[in-house]
Backbone as a ProteinNet text record, in pm:
[ID]
protein_1_A
[PRIMARY]
MIDLHCHSTYSDGELTPYELAARAKEINLKALSLTDHDTVDGLDECKAACAELGVKFIPGIEFSTFAKREIHILGYNINYKNPAFLSKLSEAKKLRIERNRLLFEKLESLGIKLDLDPAAQGMGRALAAKKMVEMGVCKTTNEAFEVYLGSSGKAYVQSKRLTPVEAVTLIKGFDGAPVLAHPKAYIIDGTLESIVQGLKYYGLMGIEVYYPAHTEADVKLLQGVAAKFDLIKTSGSDFHSPDEQYHFTMPDLDEKTKKTLGI
[TERTIARY]
7792.3	7735.4	7834.5	7780	7860	7805.9	7891.5	7849.4	7923.2	7847.9	7907	7883.9	7859.1	7834	7874.5	7999.2	8052.6	8134.9	8136.4	8211.8	8313.6	8425.8	8534.7	8563.2	8667.8	8708.6	8758.1	8781.6	8818.6	8696.6	8578.6	8453.5	8379.5	8257.2	8180.5	8156.5	8245.5	8236.5	8320.6	8298.1	8370.3	8485.7	8493.9	8601.9	8705	8830.4	8933.8	8913.5	8975.1	8963.3	9007.7	9113.5	9157.7	9050	8992.6	8889	8765.3	8733.8	8622.6	8649.6	8773.2	8810.9	8804.9	8850.3	8848.2	8704.3	8614.8	8473.3	8415.8	8451.6	8403	8443.3	8566.7	8614.5	8535.7	8511.5	8442.6	8300	8230.4	8091.9	8080.9	8195.8	8201.9	8153.2	8189.4	8159.8	8252.6	8195.3	8276.5	8350.2	8284.7	8342.7	8297.2	8381.5	8357.6	8398.1	8317.2	8357	8354.1	8462.1	8469.1	8422.2	8316.3	8255	8243.7	8356.4	8354.1	8303.5	8248.7	8191.8	8300	8295.8	8378	8528.2	8572.3	8715.4	8753.6	8877.3	8932.8	9054.5	9071.7	9192.8	9210.8	9103.5	9115.3	9122.9	9117.2	9106.6	9230.5	9348.7	9469.6	9483.3	9451.7	9459	9359.9	9239	9137	9172.6	9226.1	9266.8	9373.7	9473.1	9580.4	9527.1	9435.4	9378.1	9295.4	9216.3	9135.2	9223	9332.6	9424.8	9485	9520.5	9578.4	9478.7	9351.2	9250	9170.4	9194.7	9126.5	8985.1	8959.3	8828.6	8842.2	8755.6	8758.6	8728.1	8811.2	8795	8755.1	8653.5	8610.1	8624.2	8714	8728.7	8602.9	8564.9	8442.8	8448.2	8341.4	8325.2	8176.7	8134.2	7996.4	7998.5	7940.9	7933.2	7798.6	7805.1	7684.4	7654.3	7557.8	7531.3	7399.8	7378.8	7256.9	7209.9	7081.1	7015.6	6866.5	6819.8	6684.5	6666.1	6739.2	6734	6867.6	6891.7	7014.7	6999.6	7098.1	7101.3	7242.4	7254.7	7386.2	7416.4	7537.4	7581.2	7703.6	7693.9	7806.5	7886.6	8018.6	8104.3	8197.9	8206.3	8290.3	8398	8513.8	8626	8674.6	8666.6	8721	8873.8	8933.6	9080	9118.4	9116.7	9122.1	9261	9361.8	9496	9528.3	9438.7	9458.4	9466.7	9573.6	9590.1	9473.8	9418.4	9306.7	9182.9	9161	9048	9069.2	9190.6	9219.3	9203.8	9233.7	9214.5	9065.8	8983.6	8838.2	8784.5	8837.9	8792.6	8829.9	8945.8	8988.7	8889.8	8836.6	8737.3	8610.3	8568.7	8449.4	8470.7	8591.2	8622.8	8614.9	8662.6	8657.4	8512.6	8425.4	8283.7	8223.8	8265.8	8215	8259.4	8385.7	8438.1	8364.9	8339.7	8267	8125.3	8061	7927.3	7930.9	8033.9	8047.1	8061.9	8144.2	8169.8	8040	7963.3	7836.7	7736.6	7736.9	7647.6	7681	7810.3	7852.2	7815.1	7831.1	7794.1	7644	7565	7420.3	7379.2	7443.3	7415.3	7452.1	7567.6	7612.2	7514.1	7453.8	7355.2	7229.2	7212.5	7099.8	7138.9	7260.8	7306.9	7373.9	7412.5	7475.8	7616.7	7714.1	7853.4	7920.1	7957	8019.2	8171	8231.3	8376.6	8434.1	8417.6	8461.6	8527.6	8617.3	8685.4	8611.1	8556.5	8481	8564.8	8698.6	8787.1	8847.9	8806.4	8864.3	8827.6	8912.1	8888.7	8752.9	8672.7	8543.7	8433.6	8463.1	8362.7	8242.4	8125.1	8001	7886	7765.4	7647.5	7632.2	7674.7	7660.5	7742.9	7866.5	7951.2	7898.9	7844.5	7784.2	7665.9	7586.6	7470.1	7513.2	7617.8	7668.1	7715.9	7783.1	7830.6	7713.4	7607.7	7491.1	7423.5	7428.9	7375.4	7464.5	7596.9	7692	7670.9	7639.9	7621.7	7485.2	7397.7	7264.6	7167.3	7206.7	7118.3	7001.5	7032.1	6931	6946.5	6838.9	6843.7	6900.6	6876.9	6924.6	6978.2	7055.7	7105.6	6989.9	6889.4	6772.4	6704.5	6694.8	6635.9	6720.6	6853.2	6942.6	6918.3	6897.2	6870.8	6732	6633.3	6496.1	6480.7	6545	6525.2	6624.3	6749.2	6853.8	6922.7	6962.6	7058.5	6998.5	6879.4	6815.6	6768.5	6717.2	6680.1	6571.3	6492.6	6392.1	6430.8	6556	6602.6	6637.4	6644.3	6670	6807.2	6904.7	7041	7085.1	6993	7031.4	7092.7	7197.1	7266.3	7262	7201.8	7198.1	7316.5	7431.3	7554.2	7582.5	7680.2	7718.7	7784.2	7736.8	7794.1	7793	7858.7	7846.5	7700.7	7657.7	7523.8	7529.1	7414.4	7413.8	7472.4	7440.1	7492.5	7645.1	7696.3	7842.3	7909.6	7847.9	7905.8	7906	7795.4	7787.1	7889	7897.6	7992.4	8136.4	8165.1	8300.3	8338.7	8249.8	8277.8	8299.2	8210.3	8223.6	8350.2	8385	8502.7	8633.7	8631.5	8752.3	8729.3	8659.2	8645.9	8562.5	8482.2	8404.3	8260.3	8190.1	8049.7	7964	7885.4	7800.6	7670	7632.9	7513.9	7434.1	7303.3	7217.1	7202.3	7239.5	7239	7102.2	7074.9	6954.9	6836.4	6768.4	6663.8	6525.2	6516	6385.8	6306	6372.6	6301.9	6235.8	6296.4	6242.7	6125	6122.2	6005.2	5887.5	5913.9	5807.3	5744.6	5831.1	5774.2	5744.6	5765.6	5727.5	5821.4	5944.5	6038.3	6143	6136.1	6241.9	6270.6	6168.5	6192.7	6245.2	6198.2	6246.9	6393.3	6433.7	6573.9	6660.2	6616.6	6693	6704.2	6595.5	6596.9	6691.2	6686.5	6773.3	6920.2	6954.8	7094.9	7145.3	7054.9	7092.8	7151.1	7095.3	7142.7	7290	7334.3	7472.4	7565.2	7510.8	7597.9	7570.3	7456.9	7423.4	7417.4	7484.3	7492.6	7419.3	7380.5	7318.9	7232.4	7164.7	7079.5	7094.8	7099.2	7115.8	6980.2	6956.1	6827	6812	6919.5	6914.2	6979.6	6897.8	6939.8	6853.7	6906.9	6831.9	6692.6	6676	6547	6444.4	6485	6394.7	6308.1	6179.1	6085.8	6087.5	6019.6	6009.5	5943.5	5844.1	5776.3	5871.1	5955	6053.9	6150.2	6199.3	6295.7	6234.1	6110.9	6043.4	6029.6	5989.5	5975.4	6110.1	6214.8	6348.5	6404.6	6375.4	6417.1	6352.8	6226.4	6156.9	6216.2	6249.2	6311.3	6448.7	6525.6	6657.3	6645.5	6546.2	6525.6	6482.7	6395	6343.2	6454.3	6548.5	6654	6789.7	6787.5	6907.6	7020.2	6990.4	7086	7126.9	7249	7289.9	7223.5	7209.9	7138.5	7238.5	7274.5	7375.7	7312.6	7398.4	7356.2	7449.8	7395.4	7480.9	7414.8	7492.7	7438.8	7448.6	7530.4	7556.7	7615	7709.6	7766.2	7848	7820.2	7896.5	7954.4	7879.2	7918.2	7879.5	7961.7	7925.8	7798.7	7759.2	7639.1	7510	7522.4	7403.2	7346.5	7218.1	7152.4	7065.3	7126.6	7051.7	6995.1	6864.2	6801.7	6796.4	6909.1	6927.8	7013.4	6957.6	7033.1	7075.8	7205.5	7256.4	7251.3	7184.8	7172.5	7300	7311.4	7418	7374.3	7459.3	7420.6	7418.6	7342	7332	7462.3	7475.8	7601.6	7634.9	7533.3	7557.9	7623.5	7570.4	7625.9	7767.1	7789.1	7922.8	8023.7	7981.8	8073.1	8106.7	8006.3	8028.6	8127.2	8116.4	8199	8326.8	8342.8	8463.1	8469.3	8354.4	8350.1	8364
9751.1	9803.4	9784.7	9765.6	9742.7	9831.1	9912.2	10000.8	9960.8	9909.5	9856.4	9946.3	10076.2	10166.9	10308.3	10346.2	10478.1	10532.9	10666.1	10732.4	10829.8	10841.9	10929.7	11037	11114.4	11219.3	11163.7	11033.5	10973.2	10955.7	10978.9	10974	11104.1	11096	11217.8	11239.6	11185.9	11206.9	11324.6	11370.9	11487.1	11451.3	11326.3	11284.3	11201.4	11212.5	11126.8	10985.2	10886.3	10749.7	10737.8	10809.5	10804.5	10864.2	10975.9	11039.7	10950.2	10876.6	10782.5	10673.8	10621.7	10518.1	10573	10697.5	10759.7	10777.9	10818.2	10831.4	10696.4	10591.9	10456.9	10415.4	10445.8	10416.2	10495.4	10622.6	10712.1	10666.2	10614.7	10572.3	10422	10359.9	10218.9	10120.6	10149.1	10051.9	9931.8	9813.4	9691.3	9674.4	9712.6	9695.3	9807.6	9838	9948.1	9905.2	9944.5	9925.5	10059.3	10089.1	10206.8	10164	10229.1	10188.8	10309.6	10367.3	10484.2	10447.2	10546.7	10524.4	10496.5	10377.4	10341.4	10358.1	10351.3	10363.1	10285.8	10236.4	10169	10245.3	10368.8	10445.1	10471.7	10475.9	10506.2	10384.3	10264.8	10144.4	10117.7	10131.2	10103.2	10199	10326.6	10425.6	10392.8	10354.4	10321.1	10192.1	10096.1	9969.2	9992.1	10074.6	10104	10177.7	10271.6	10348.2	10257.9	10169	10077.6	9983.1	9936.7	9849.4	9923.6	10047.9	10130.5	10154.2	10172.4	10210.8	10092.9	9974.6	9856.9	9837.5	9878.5	9860.4	9759.2	9661	9563.2	9632.6	9605.3	9671.3	9571.7	9608.5	9527.3	9612.9	9578.7	9659.4	9653.5	9769.2	9773	9873	9875.3	9968.5	9978.1	10088.9	10102.4	10139.5	10050.8	10077.3	10143.3	10254.9	10322.4	10268.7	10179.6	10111.9	10160.8	10123.5	10166.2	10061	10027.1	9942.2	9975	10062.6	10117.3	10214.3	10192	10278.5	10267.5	10360.4	10355.7	10255.1	10168	10067.9	10066.1	10075.8	10075	9937.7	9891	9760.3	9777.1	9729.6	9729.4	9601.4	9612	9494.2	9488.9	9372.6	9358	9251.9	9279.1	9184.4	9145.1	9238.9	9215.9	9211	9132.7	9131.8	9259.2	9370.9	9502	9544	9462.9	9493.4	9416.6	9331.2	9252.6	9345.4	9338.6	9428.1	9420.4	9300.9	9285.7	9358.4	9351.8	9425.5	9575.6	9621.3	9764.9	9816.5	9730.5	9769.2	9787.2	9695	9705.5	9830.7	9857.5	9972.8	10102.7	10103.2	10220.9	10254	10151.6	10171.8	10235	10188.3	10243.2	10389.6	10423.1	10561.5	10652.7	10602.9	10682.3	10712.3	10613.3	10633.5	10737.7	10735.1	10831.2	10974.2	10988.5	11120.2	11174.9	11088.7	11132	11173.6	11099.9	11137.9	11275.9	11299.4	11429.1	11542	11517.8	11619.5	11656.7	11556	11581.3	11652	11613.9	11677.2	11825.2	11854.9	11994.4	12076.4	12016.4	12086.2	12115.9	12020.2	12038.7	12146.7	12146.8	12251.4	12388.5	12395.4	12523.4	12574.2	12480.6	12521.2	12578.4	12545.5	12597.4	12722.3	12771.3	12892.6	12869.6	12743.4	12710	12657.4	12740	12700.3	12663	12537.2	12489	12501	12563.5	12575.9	12449.3	12338.1	12207.3	12131.1	12040.3	11957.7	11824.5	11792.1	11666.4	11541.8	11555.7	11441	11439.9	11532.2	11541	11419.3	11389.8	11278.4	11292.6	11187.2	11185.9	11264.2	11322.1	11407.6	11324.6	11376.8	11312.6	11407.6	11358.2	11444.6	11502.6	11426.6	11477.5	11604.3	11603.9	11722.9	11837	11801.7	11904.7	11969.5	11887.5	11939.8	12035	11997.9	12084.5	12218.4	12213.2	12335.2	12424.5	12363.3	12439.6	12509.2	12445.6	12509.3	12626.9	12606.1	12713.7	12834.2	12807.4	12913.3	12982.7	12922.5	12980	12939.6	12843.9	12795.8	12718.1	12642.1	12563.9	12585.4	12563.8	12582.2	12459.7	12342.2	12218.5	12124.9	12026.4	11927.4	11842.6	11819.2	11744.4	11818.7	11951.7	12031.7	12022.4	12022.8	12013.4	11883.8	11774.7	11647	11645.1	11696	11693.5	11777.7	11894.2	11986.4	11962.6	11928.3	11922.8	11787.5	11722.1	11612.1	11473	11459.6	11329.1	11277.8	11155.2	11090.7	11165.6	11249.1	11329.5	11477.3	11507.5	11645.8	11702.8	11834.1	11904.3	11874.1	11841.3	11821.4	11676.2	11586.7	11445.5	11390.6	11313.5	11253.4	11101.2	11037.4	10890.8	10841.8	10840.1	10802.9	10654.5	10605	10464.9	10438.2	10334.7	10293.3	10141.6	10088.3	9945.6	9911.5	9795.5	9748.8	9678.8	9661.8	9588.3	9447.6	9381.2	9246.5	9250.2	9348.7	9360.2	9386	9468.7	9498.5	9374.6	9303.4	9181	9078.4	9060.8	8965.3	9005.3	9135.2	9185.1	9159	9190.8	9169.6	9021.3	8936.4	8791.9	8737.6	8792.6	8744.4	8771.2	8864.7	8895.3	8870.8	8758.1	8701.2	8785.2	8877	8963.2	8918.8	8990.2	8962.3	9079.1	9061.6	9169.1	9181.1	9306.6	9333	9446.9	9431.4	9535.5	9647.3	9770.1	9883.6	9951.4	10010.8	10092.8	10066.1	9954	9912.2	9973.9	10081	10143.2	10174.7	10229.8	10269.6	10150.6	10032.8	9914.1	9856	9884	9847.4	9933.2	10061.6	10157.6	10125.4	10092.9	10070.1	9923.2	9835.6	9696.5	9612	9659.5	9584	9506.5	9513	9456	9309.6	9225.9	9082.7	9049.5	9120.6	9092	9131.5	9242.6	9284.7	9184.7	9145.8	9050.1	8916.1	8867.9	8739.1	8741.1	8850.1	8859.9	8864.9	8942.6	8956	8834.8	8766.1	8643.9	8541	8534.2	8438.3	8461.3	8588.8	8622.9	8631	8604.1	8595.8	8692.5	8767.1	8855.8	8774.9	8825.8	8751.9	8817.8	8944.6	9011.3	9129.1	9182.6	9299.7	9388.2	9520	9614.5	9633.2	9551.8	9549.5	9666.7	9697.6	9799.9	9928.7	10034.3	10157.7	10271.5	10393.9	10503	10529.1	10513.5	10544.9	10432	10317.6	10203.6	10207.5	10193.2	10184	10042	10023	9888.3	9792.7	9844.2	9760.5	9724.4	9819.6	9792.9	9683.6	9696.7	9599.6	9460.2	9451.2	9320.5	9261.1	9344.4	9296.2	9250	9329.1	9295.9	9169.7	9151.1	9028.5	8907.5	8922.6	8814.3	8785	8891.6	8873.5	8808.6	8851.2	8792	8643.2	8606.1	8464.4	8386.4	8445.3	8377.5	8348	8442.3	8425.5	8387.6	8350.3	8306.4	8409.6	8532.8	8642.4	8684.6	8735.2	8793.1	8929.6	8974.2	9099.3	9198	9301.1	9395.1	9523.7	9601.7	9725.7	9838.6	9952.3	10064	10198.2	10295.3	10430.3	10518	10476.4	10559.1	10693.5	10687.5	10806.9	10889.1	11020.7	11114.6	11229.5	11273.9	11394.9	11388.2	11446.3	11451.9	11532.8	11615.7	11698.1	11619.2	11499.2	11419	11369.1	11383.6	11340.3	11217.8	11100.6	10978.1	10924.8	10910.2	10845.4	10696.1	10633	10498.6	10417.9	10311.3	10222.7	10100.9	10083.5	9970.9	9844.5	9741.2	9618	9534.2	9441.6	9342.9	9243.9	9217.5	9133.5	8986	8908.6	8766.4	8694.5	8574.8	8499.4	8465.3	8438.2	8406.8	8524.4	8645	8764.6	8790.8	8781.3	8806.5	8704.4	8579.1	8475.7	8497.1	8533.3	8556.2	8670.8	8775.1	8893	8891.9	8788.8	8777.5	8875	8903.8	8998.9	8923.5
8788.8	8664.1	8548.9	8432.5	8311.8	8201	8140.5	8031.7	7904	7809	7686.1	7564.5	7589.7	7477.1	7516.9	7485.3	7519.8	7404.2	7392.7	7286.6	7344.8	7274.9	7320.3	7215.9	7239.1	7145.7	7012.4	7005.9	6877.5	6787.6	6845.4	6770.2	6799.5	6847.6	6874	7023.5	7106.5	7250.3	7295.1	7417.8	7469.9	7562.8	7608	7696.9	7620.8	7661	7604.4	7656.4	7593.6	7645.9	7791.9	7829.2	7969.1	8060.3	8019.7	8101.3	8114.1	8009.2	8015.7	8118.9	8117.7	8214.1	8356.3	8374.8	8507.3	8554.5	8463.1	8498.6	8536.3	8461.6	8491.6	8633.4	8669.5	8804.9	8908.2	8877.2	8970.3	9000.6	8899.7	8920.3	8946.5	8972.8	9013.6	8907.4	8779.9	8676.1	8691.4	8674.7	8677.5	8545.3	8437.9	8304.2	8212.3	8114.6	8020.5	7880.2	7783.5	7643.4	7571.5	7501.8	7415.5	7277	7228	7100.7	7007.9	6972.4	6884.5	6745.7	6676.4	6543.8	6440	6382.5	6266	6289.9	6416.4	6443.3	6569.2	6570.3	6688.5	6740	6695	6726.5	6875.7	6951.1	7093.6	7184	7126.5	7209.2	7294.6	7237.7	7315.2	7433.6	7410.7	7517.3	7628.7	7591.7	7690.6	7764.2	7692.4	7753.4	7859.7	7828.1	7923.3	8045.5	8021.8	8132.3	8223.8	8165.4	8245.4	8327.3	8267.4	8340.4	8459.6	8438.6	8545.2	8658.9	8621.9	8719.7	8776	8724	8775.5	8724.8	8600.4	8537.1	8423.6	8418	8309.4	8177.2	8075.1	7945.1	7838.7	7760.5	7646.2	7520.9	7429.9	7308.3	7223.4	7168.3	7089.3	6975.8	6899.1	6787.4	6757.2	6697.5	6650.5	6503.2	6421.4	6278.2	6246.1	6174	6125.9	5986.4	5975.2	5848.5	5787.9	5663.3	5594.7	5496.6	5504.6	5405.8	5414.6	5330	5333.6	5450	5558	5675.4	5747.8	5839.6	5918	6032.3	6044.4	6151.2	6207.9	6340.1	6402.8	6461.4	6435.6	6482.6	6572.5	6694.9	6787.9	6769.6	6786.5	6777.6	6896.4	6960.8	7079.4	7059.4	7120.4	7121.7	6982.1	6889.6	6755.4	6764.4	6677.1	6664.5	6590.1	6663.5	6598.6	6552.1	6581.9	6531.2	6403.6	6362.1	6240.8	6119.2	6040.4	5924.4	5825.7	5808.1	5715.1	5767.5	5898	5957.3	5943.5	5971.2	5963.4	5820.8	5723.8	5584.2	5553	5601.6	5581.9	5652.3	5771.6	5848.4	5778.8	5713.4	5639.7	5527.6	5464.3	5358.3	5416.3	5534.3	5599	5636.5	5680.9	5717.3	5595	5481.2	5358	5319.1	5335.9	5305.6	5398.7	5525.5	5623.9	5589	5548.1	5511.2	5389.7	5291.8	5172.5	5208.9	5299.4	5346.4	5411.3	5494.9	5561.7	5459.9	5359.2	5257.3	5185.7	5146.5	5076.5	5168.1	5295.9	5392.4	5408.6	5421.4	5437.4	5314.5	5196.1	5072.1	5068.7	5113.5	5112.3	5211.8	5329.3	5427.9	5373.5	5303.8	5248.8	5143.7	5067.2	4967	5032.9	5162.1	5239.4	5318.4	5294.1	5360.4	5494.3	5522.8	5651.1	5623.9	5647.5	5622.7	5755.4	5768.4	5891	5880.5	5978.2	5982.3	6046.1	5974.4	6022.1	5907.7	5942.8	5844.8	5832.9	5715.9	5702.6	5727.7	5721.3	5743.3	5883.1	5968.7	6102.8	6187.2	6284.6	6376.2	6444.7	6434.3	6502	6434.2	6318.7	6254.2	6207.9	6240.5	6200.7	6224.5	6213.3	6225.5	6366	6467.7	6605.2	6625.4	6574.1	6587.7	6500.4	6383.9	6298.4	6370.3	6439	6511.7	6623.2	6695.7	6803.3	6747.2	6632.4	6568.3	6527.1	6478.4	6435.4	6553.6	6670.9	6791.4	6831	6825.5	6857	6765.4	6638.6	6539.8	6553.5	6631.3	6646.4	6538.1	6454.9	6348.6	6409.4	6514.1	6584.3	6734.2	6807.2	6952	7022.4	6966.1	7026.9	6919	6962.1	6866	6813.1	6896.4	6848.8	6734	6746.9	6640	6512.9	6528.6	6413.2	6336.4	6410.1	6344.5	6281.8	6353.5	6302.9	6176.4	6173.8	6061.8	5948.4	5983.2	5880	5863	5970.8	5962	5965.8	6019.7	6029	5894	5892.9	5766.4	5689	5758.1	5688.5	5685.5	5721	5725.3	5589.6	5581.9	5455.7	5397.1	5482.7	5433.7	5440.7	5465.8	5481.9	5352.9	5370.9	5256.7	5270.7	5173.5	5172.9	5089.7	5153.8	5083.7	5099.2	5024.8	5033.6	5168.6	5236.1	5363.7	5373	5473.5	5499.2	5522.6	5477.7	5509.8	5645.6	5711	5837.7	5824.1	5714.7	5692.1	5679.5	5606.4	5591.3	5725.5	5810.2	5941.4	6030	6034.1	6114.7	6065.8	5934.8	5877.4	5907.7	5899.6	5926.9	6072.4	6164.4	6306.7	6336.1	6286.1	6307.5	6244.3	6127.8	6055.9	6127.9	6223.1	6299.6	6449.3	6474.9	6610.1	6705.6	6654.5	6741.9	6760.2	6848.9	6877.5	6829.1	6722	6669.9	6749.5	6780.9	6861.8	6797.7	6790.7	6735.5	6838.1	6798.6	6890.7	6898.1	7014.2	7043.6	6949.8	6969.8	6874.9	6895.6	6972.5	7001.4	6874.1	6773.2	6650.6	6582.9	6593.9	6526.7	6605.5	6735.9	6815.5	6770.7	6755.7	6720.3	6585.3	6486.8	6352.3	6321.4	6419	6402.1	6318.2	6295.5	6211.2	6291.2	6423.8	6506.8	6475.5	6478.6	6460.2	6321.2	6219	6083.5	6069.7	6132.6	6129.6	6204	6323.4	6403.8	6332.6	6279.7	6210.8	6090.5	6015.4	5899.1	5935.8	6038.9	6078.9	6156	6226.5	6299	6202.4	6084.1	5982.2	5948.9	5955.8	5920.7	6042.1	6160.6	6276.9	6390	6385.7	6496.3	6625.3	6730	6855.6	6971.7	6955.8	7069.4	7031.1	7132.5	7114.9	7238.6	7217.6	7327.1	7395.8	7497	7565.4	7661.7	7734.6	7838.6	7786.9	7775.1	7707.8	7762.1	7773.7	7836.2	7779.1	7648.4	7586	7599.4	7653.1	7660	7786.1	7767	7878.7	7936.1	8047.4	8105.3	8005.9	7933.5	7833.2	7720.3	7678.8	7574	7619	7741	7794	7796.4	7843.4	7848.8	7708.8	7613.3	7475.2	7420	7444.5	7393	7458.4	7585.1	7652.3	7585.1	7546.6	7477.7	7341	7266.7	7134.9	7149.2	7249.4	7273.1	7301.9	7383.1	7415.1	7291.1	7212.5	7092.7	6992.8	6978	6878	6940	7067.9	7138.8	7128.8	7171	7165.3	7306.1	7319.6	7446.8	7462.9	7588.1	7618.7	7679.2	7603.8	7650.2	7705.4	7773.4	7837.4	7797.2	7756.2	7716.9	7738.7	7786.1	7808.1	7684.7	7584.6	7466.7	7511	7604	7664.9	7565	7562.3	7479.9	7561.3	7663.2	7734.6	7881.7	7969.5	8111.1	8136.9	8041.2	8056.7	8037	7979.1	7954.9	8087.3	8104.8	8228.6	8198.2	8206.5	8182.3	8313.6	8319.5	8434.3	8399.7	8417.2	8363.2	8459.6	8510.8	8598.6	8519.3	8503.9	8427.2	8512.2	8464.3	8543.1	8535.4	8628.7	8617.3	8509.8	8412.9	8300.3	8338.3	8262.7	8292.9	8260.2	8312.2	8299.4	8154.2	8073.3	7932.4	7861.1	7886.4	7822.4	7870.2	8001.3	8055.5	8005.6	7997	7946.8	7799.6	7720.1	7576.6	7552.7	7634.7	7615.8	7701.4	7782	7862.7	7977.3	8038.5	8149.9	8283.3
[MASK]
+++++++++++++++++++++++++++++++++++++++++++++++++++++++++++++++++++++++++++++++++++++++++++++++++++++++++++++++++++++++++++++++++++++++++++++++++++++++++++++++++++++++++++++++++++++++++++++++++++++++++++++++++++++++++++++++++++++++++++++++++++++++++++++++++++++++

């Protein structure tokens, strides 16, 4: 099994990079990619842990982008130590912090004051949602997103962020492989092919075909889109917490995908 979509404490996950590697070993993963949101700070730690434990490591990142709607772009095997890349990433982090600040202000105007630092490591809507559940504002994190934090929520902030095209171009520009993350929403609203076609022009190389929320019909459709646009087909659990119960069997990836990603 290969899991190419996981989050650690450097983003909105609950396990450290070492703990993620240990879990990967425990469940017999052949390969693991750490794809924290808008940061590569945990990659060296995860790489060392995977080397120690005998798990193949693929460095990754997940960019939260926006252009009319939120679109997430995964990037693999980026030259993440390149100073020019780190400078670009620093700009993306600043945009994320500003988004957090505006979100917290909007929540406070609604009578919800979060005792959180908008600039803290890994801070984002997922951690805000967990805090809101702890405070008793919402019963579940899903409710927090539906009522407050999601794109139609009362506190949603449409702040400046990288566009999908900018994220794909950035990843390609530093030797990486850009992949469209969890595309279920685009299947539902019928925009999948137009998004893929548009991003393919700028260097999109793959699509996350195998994902917990995808039905057999979704997978079949995504396999067809991948073939049509000559994209690799990746697999990811989007792991955040050991408490998550994903009924999801990660397939062995095809040779083209493994060769492209160096697995």
